[in-house]
C-alpha positions as CSV (number, residue, x, y, z in Angstrom):
1,M,0.0,0.0,0.0
2,K,1.3,3.5,-0.9
3,L,0.0,6.4,1.1
4,S,-1.4,9.4,-0.7
5,H,-0.3,12.9,0.2
6,A,-3.7,13.4,2.0
7,Q,-3.1,10.2,4.1
8,E,0.4,11.4,5.0
9,A,-1.0,14.7,6.1
10,M,-3.6,12.9,8.2
11,A,-0.8,10.9,9.9
12,A,1.2,14.0,10.5
13,A,-1.8,15.7,12.2
14,V,-2.2,12.6,14.4
15,E,1.4,12.9,15.4
16,D,1.0,16.6,16.2
17,Q,-1.7,15.6,18.8
18,W,0.5,13.0,20.4
19,L,3.5,15.3,20.4
20,A,1.5,17.8,22.3
21,A,0.5,15.2,24.9
22,A,4.1,14.0,25.1
23,V,5.4,17.5,26.1
24,E,2.4,18.5,28.2
25,T,3.1,19.7,31.7
26,G,0.9,20.1,34.8
27,A,-1.1,17.9,37.0
28,A,-2.1,14.4,35.8
29,D,-5.7,13.5,35.3
30,R,-5.6,10.7,37.9
31,P,-9.1,9.2,37.4
32,A,-8.6,9.0,33.7
33,A,-5.1,7.5,34.0
34,E,-6.2,4.9,36.5
35,A,-9.1,3.9,34.3
36,G,-6.5,3.4,31.5
37,V,-4.4,1.3,33.8
38,R,-7.3,-1.0,34.6
39,E,-8.1,-1.3,30.9
40,A,-4.5,-2.1,30.0
41,Y,-4.5,-4.9,32.6
42,R,-7.8,-6.2,31.2
43,L,-6.6,-6.2,27.7
44,A,-3.5,-8.1,28.8
45,G,-5.6,-10.8,30.4
46,A,-4.6,-9.8,34.0
47,P,-6.7,-9.0,37.0
48,A,-6.9,-5.3,37.8
49,P,-4.2,-4.1,40.3
50,E,-5.3,-4.3,43.9
51,R,-3.7,-0.9,44.5
52,I,-2.6,2.1,42.5
53,Y,0.0,4.4,44.0
54,W,0.9,7.9,42.8
55,F,4.3,9.7,43.0
56,G,5.7,13.0,42.0
57,S,8.5,11.8,39.6
58,P,10.0,8.8,37.8
59,R,12.7,8.7,40.5
60,A,10.2,8.4,43.3
61,G,8.2,5.9,41.2
62,A,11.1,3.6,40.6
63,A,12.0,3.8,44.3
64,A,8.4,2.9,45.3
65,V,8.4,-0.1,43.0
66,A,11.7,-1.2,44.5
67,L,10.3,-1.0,48.0
68,L,7.2,-2.9,46.9
69,S,9.4,-5.5,45.4
70,G,11.4,-6.2,48.6
71,A,14.1,-3.5,48.7
72,A,15.2,-2.7,52.2
73,A,13.5,0.1,54.0
74,P,15.6,3.3,54.3
75,G,18.4,3.2,56.8
76,P,19.9,6.0,58.8
77,D,22.2,7.0,55.9
78,A,19.5,6.8,53.2
79,P,18.9,9.9,51.0
80,A,16.1,12.1,52.4
81,W,14.0,11.8,49.2
82,F,14.1,7.9,49.6
83,V,12.8,8.3,53.1
84,E,10.0,10.4,51.9
85,V,9.0,7.8,49.3
86,H,8.9,5.2,52.0
87,A,6.7,7.4,54.1
88,E,4.5,8.3,51.2
89,L,3.8,4.6,50.5
90,R,2.6,4.1,54.0
91,G,0.6,7.3,53.8
92,Q,-1.2,5.9,50.7
93,G,-2.2,2.8,52.6
94,R,0.6,0.3,52.0
95,L,0.2,-2.6,54.4
96,P,3.1,-4.2,56.2
97,G,4.6,-6.9,54.0
98,E,2.6,-5.9,51.0
99,T,4.4,-6.6,47.7
100,A,3.7,-5.6,44.1
101,G,4.4,-8.9,42.5
102,R,6.2,-9.5,39.3
103,S,6.4,-6.9,36.5
104,L,3.7,-7.1,33.8
105,R,5.5,-4.7,31.4
106,R,5.8,-7.4,28.7
107,Q,2.1,-8.4,28.8
108,V,0.8,-4.8,29.2
109,R,3.1,-3.0,26.7
110,T,5.5,-5.1,24.7
111,E,3.2,-7.8,23.5
112,P,0.2,-5.5,22.5
113,W,2.7,-3.4,20.6
114,A,4.1,-6.4,18.7
115,A,0.6,-7.7,17.9
116,A,-0.6,-4.3,16.6
117,R,2.5,-3.9,14.5
118,K,2.1,-7.4,13.0
119,A,-1.5,-6.7,12.1
120,A,-0.7,-3.3,10.6
121,V,2.1,-4.7,8.4
122,E,-0.1,-7.5,7.1
123,I,-2.7,-4.9,6.0
124,L,-0.4,-2.0,4.8
125,G,2.6,-4.1,3.6
126,A,6.2,-3.4,4.7
127,D,6.5,-0.4,2.5
128,G,3.2,1.1,3.6
129,W,4.1,0.6,7.2
130,A,7.5,2.2,6.7
131,Q,5.9,5.2,5.0
132,L,3.3,5.5,7.8
133,T,5.9,5.4,10.6
134,A,7.8,8.1,8.8
135,A,4.7,10.3,8.4
136,A,3.3,9.7,11.9
137,G,6.4,9.3,14.1
138,R,9.6,10.6,12.6
139,R,9.5,14.0,14.2
140,S,8.1,13.0,17.6
141,W,10.6,10.1,18.0
142,V,13.5,12.6,17.8
143,L,11.9,15.3,19.8
144,V,10.4,13.0,22.5
145,M,12.1,9.7,22.7
146,D,15.6,10.8,21.8
147,Q,15.6,14.3,23.4
148,L,13.4,13.7,26.5
149,A,12.8,10.1,27.4
150,A,16.3,8.9,26.7
151,R,17.9,11.8,28.5
152,L,15.6,11.3,31.5
153,R,16.4,7.6,31.6
154,L,20.1,8.3,31.4
155,R,20.0,10.9,34.2
156,L,17.8,8.8,36.4
157,G,20.1,5.8,36.1
158,E,23.1,7.9,37.0
159,D,21.4,9.5,39.9
160,L,20.2,6.2,41.3
161,A,23.7,4.7,40.8
162,T,25.1,7.6,42.8
163,D,22.6,7.3,45.7
164,F,22.6,3.5,45.7
165,P,26.0,2.2,44.4
166,G,27.2,-1.4,44.2
167,D,25.2,-4.6,44.5
168,D,23.4,-3.5,47.6
169,G,21.7,-0.7,45.5
170,R,20.8,-2.8,42.6
171,A,17.2,-3.4,43.9
172,V,16.5,0.3,43.7
173,R,18.1,0.7,40.2
174,V,16.4,-2.2,38.4
175,P,12.9,-0.8,38.3
176,V,14.0,1.8,35.8
177,L,14.2,-1.0,33.2
178,D,10.6,-1.9,33.8
179,A,9.2,1.6,33.3
180,I,6.3,2.2,30.9
181,Y,6.8,5.7,29.5
182,G,3.3,7.1,29.7
183,Q,3.1,10.4,27.8
184,H,6.4,9.7,26.1
185,D,4.8,6.5,24.5
186,G,3.0,8.9,22.2
187,T,6.0,8.5,19.9
188,W,4.7,5.1,18.7
189,L,1.1,5.3,19.7
190,S,0.6,8.0,17.1
191,T,1.6,5.6,14.3
192,F,-1.0,3.0,15.4
193,E,-3.7,5.6,15.7
194,A,-2.9,6.8,12.2
195,A,-3.0,3.2,11.0
196,D,-6.4,2.7,12.6
197,R,-7.7,5.7,10.7
198,L,-6.4,4.3,7.5
199,C,-7.9,0.9,8.1
200,P,-11.3,1.5,9.9
201,G,-12.8,-1.6,11.2
202,A,-9.5,-3.5,11.4
203,G,-9.2,-2.9,15.2
204,L,-5.5,-2.2,15.0
205,T,-5.5,-0.3,18.3
206,A,-7.9,-2.5,20.1
207,G,-5.2,-3.8,22.4
208,L,-3.6,-0.4,23.0
209,T,-6.5,1.7,24.3
210,G,-5.5,1.4,27.9
211,L,-1.9,2.3,27.2
212,A,-3.1,5.3,25.1
213,E,-5.4,6.5,27.9
214,V,-2.6,6.5,30.4
215,A,-0.3,8.2,27.9
216,R,-2.8,11.0,27.4
217,H,-3.1,11.7,31.2
218,A,0.1,10.7,33.1
219,G,3.8,10.3,33.1
220,W,6.0,7.2,33.5
221,W,4.4,4.3,35.3
222,W,4.9,0.7,36.4
223,A,2.6,-2.3,36.0
224,N,3.0,-5.1,38.4
225,E,0.8,-8.0,39.3
226,R,-0.8,-6.6,42.5
227,A,0.1,-2.9,42.3
228,A,0.6,-0.2,39.7
229,V,2.7,2.8,40.4
230,L,2.0,6.0,38.4
231,T,3.8,9.3,38.3
232,D,2.8,12.9,37.5
233,R,3.9,14.8,34.4
234,P,6.6,17.5,34.8
235,V,5.5,20.8,36.1
236,S,7.9,22.6,33.7
237,L,9.8,21.7,30.6
238,A,12.3,24.0,28.9
239,R,13.7,23.3,25.5
240,D,15.8,25.2,22.9
241,N,14.7,26.1,19.4
242,V,15.5,22.6,18.1
243,G,13.7,20.7,20.8
244,R,16.6,19.8,23.1
245,L,16.3,20.1,26.8
246,H,18.0,23.3,27.7
247,R,18.0,25.9,30.5
248,G,20.7,28.1,31.7
249,E,19.6,28.3,35.3
250,G,17.4,25.7,37.0
251,A,16.1,22.4,35.9
252,A,15.1,22.0,32.2
253,M,12.6,19.3,33.3
254,E,11.2,19.5,36.8
255,F,8.7,17.3,38.6
256,P,6.2,18.1,41.4
257,D,8.4,16.5,44.1
258,G,11.4,18.6,43.2
259,Y,13.3,16.0,41.1
260,G,14.7,17.6,38.0
261,L,16.9,17.1,35.0
262,W,19.4,19.9,34.4
263,A,20.5,20.1,30.8
264,W,22.4,22.3,28.4
265,R,21.5,22.0,24.7
266,G,20.4,18.5,25.1
267,M,23.2,17.2,27.4
268,P,22.2,16.3,30.9
269,I,24.5,18.0,33.4
270,P,25.0,17.5,37.2
271,V,23.2,19.9,39.5
272,S,26.5,20.9,40.9
273,L,27.6,22.1,37.4
274,A,24.3,24.0,36.9
275,A,25.0,25.9,40.1
276,E,28.5,26.9,38.8
277,L,27.5,28.1,35.4
278,P,26.5,31.7,36.3
279,A,29.9,32.3,38.1
280,L,32.3,30.6,35.7
281,T,35.9,31.8,35.2
282,V,38.6,31.1,32.7
283,D,40.6,29.3,35.3
284,R,37.7,27.1,36.3
285,I,37.0,26.1,32.7
286,R,40.7,25.4,32.2
287,R,40.8,23.1,35.2
288,E,37.8,21.0,34.1
289,E,39.1,17.5,33.1
290,N,35.9,16.2,31.5
291,A,35.9,17.4,27.9
292,E,32.0,17.2,27.5
293,I,31.5,19.3,30.7
294,R,34.1,21.7,29.5
295,R,32.2,22.2,26.3
296,V,29.1,23.0,28.2
297,M,31.0,25.5,30.2
298,L,32.5,27.1,27.1
299,E,29.1,27.5,25.5
300,H,27.6,29.1,28.6
301,F,30.7,31.3,29.2
302,G,30.8,32.3,25.5
303,Y,33.6,31.3,23.0
304,E,34.4,34.9,22.2
305,R,34.9,35.9,25.8
306,Y,36.9,32.8,26.6
307,L,39.2,33.3,23.6
308,R,39.8,36.9,24.6
309,E,40.4,36.2,28.3
310,A,42.3,33.0,27.9
311,G,44.8,34.6,25.5
312,A,44.0,32.9,22.1
313,R,46.5,33.2,19.3
314,D,45.6,35.2,16.2
315,M,46.5,32.9,13.4
316,G,46.0,35.4,10.6
317,S,43.2,37.2,8.8
318,D,41.9,37.3,5.2
319,E,38.9,38.7,3.4
320,T,36.6,36.2,5.1
321,G,37.6,36.8,8.7
322,T,40.2,36.0,11.4
323,L,41.4,32.6,12.6
324,W,41.9,32.1,16.4
325,W,43.6,29.2,18.1
326,L,43.6,28.1,21.8
327,D,45.0,24.9,23.3
328,L,42.7,23.1,25.7
329,P,44.2,20.6,28.2
330,G,43.0,17.1,27.5
331,D,40.9,18.1,24.5
332,E,41.3,19.1,20.9
333,P,42.3,22.8,20.4
334,L,39.6,25.4,20.3
335,V,39.9,26.8,16.7
336,M,37.4,29.5,15.7
337,V,36.9,31.9,12.8
338,E,35.8,35.5,13.7
339,V,33.5,36.6,10.9
340,V,32.1,40.1,10.5
341,N,28.7,40.3,8.7
342,S,29.1,42.4,5.6
343,T,25.4,43.5,5.8
344,P,25.1,46.3,8.4
345,E,22.4,46.1,11.1
346,P,19.7,48.8,11.1
347,D,21.8,50.9,13.6
348,G,24.8,50.8,11.2
349,T,26.9,48.3,13.2
350,S,28.1,45.0,11.8
351,R,27.4,41.8,13.8
352,V,30.3,39.5,14.6
353,Y,29.9,35.7,14.4
354,W,32.1,33.0,15.8
355,L,32.4,29.7,13.9
356,R,34.1,26.7,15.5
357,V,36.1,24.8,12.9
358,P,38.3,21.6,12.9
359,P,41.8,21.9,14.5
360,R,43.3,21.1,11.1
361,T,42.1,24.5,9.8
362,R,45.0,26.8,8.9
363,T,43.2,29.9,7.4
364,A,40.0,31.8,8.0
365,R,38.9,31.1,4.4
366,E,39.5,27.4,4.9
367,G,37.4,27.5,8.1
368,V,34.5,29.4,6.5
369,A,34.6,27.0,3.5
370,W,34.4,24.0,5.8
371,T,31.1,25.3,7.2
372,F,29.7,25.0,3.6
373,G,31.3,21.6,3.0
374,L,33.9,23.1,0.7
375,T,37.6,23.4,0.5
376,G,39.4,26.7,0.7
377,D,40.0,26.7,-3.0
378,E,36.4,25.9,-3.8
379,Y,35.0,28.7,-1.7
380,R,34.5,31.6,-4.0
381,P,31.3,33.5,-3.0
382,L,30.0,35.9,-5.5
383,V,28.2,38.0,-2.9
384,Q,29.1,38.4,0.8
385,T,26.0,38.6,3.0
């Protein structure tokens, strides 16, 4: 089956709706989400959970699942937030000795997805399915799964490994692997909804209605035999102009219980680094041993300012600009071309741009040419703009 332009447009419109749900912030619709959980269990052939617990972030949710799965109660040296999760479980009615049972993630999420995909491919054909997934999921996969869910999973794993290191802390870290992504599952639910509209009556989403209901109304969640653990959506979400998590001061993704993900242009950064950024100095940047963190510092501090204050070498100028060189300990040299816009601004001034180029660059022309995918000899612009 080959999709028409109108069908591709329909699929893209469905993706827009799911993309909006995936980045929605604010309080969860708890009754609707809980109804979705019970429906997802029913469709998986499992009894409804005896209890449904709510927590303010994926970190708290993972910890609650760990405690419900036999992890030791907080000791005197436990992180304060973990103690709060333990108390919250009791406050929501957890009984002594109550356990959640085994994870049902495979039955609730993986198997229904596989069945729906198989049915869709049988109807649409491999080429039609590929065309549909591109039309209904290509943008949201990058913007949500790559830029949000994957970054959150990475940061969560690192934070739990810090708070619960070694084999003794494994019980608290493992639940991250069993998370169902709630609103972030819209990245693939959009494709199935579009397929269902293309093939009315085929029932392609019949096994996914519960998952979809939770995804519309809540954040990450866990499905276990006797208990489900749900979490709220973020209260705030800050992204840059290309959809990456980004905020100069404060958490780029923050949850109701205070847990947050600090990020700079898509790269998760430690809270300690975020606190340092407003007061960076050349010496502090120079002393940073981690090359990735140093790059974040440089971007926040400003390349132009750093080159000026750190004593970069002027490697020569030509009609395209000036090439600057600065050695960075433990990293490749910082080589940049200073370019002056030939078109004046309304106030008569000319804006200066800084282009980072490969260390092999030897002239400003060669550096500017590289940004266009050309060699220095090939770069011969007819008009400078």
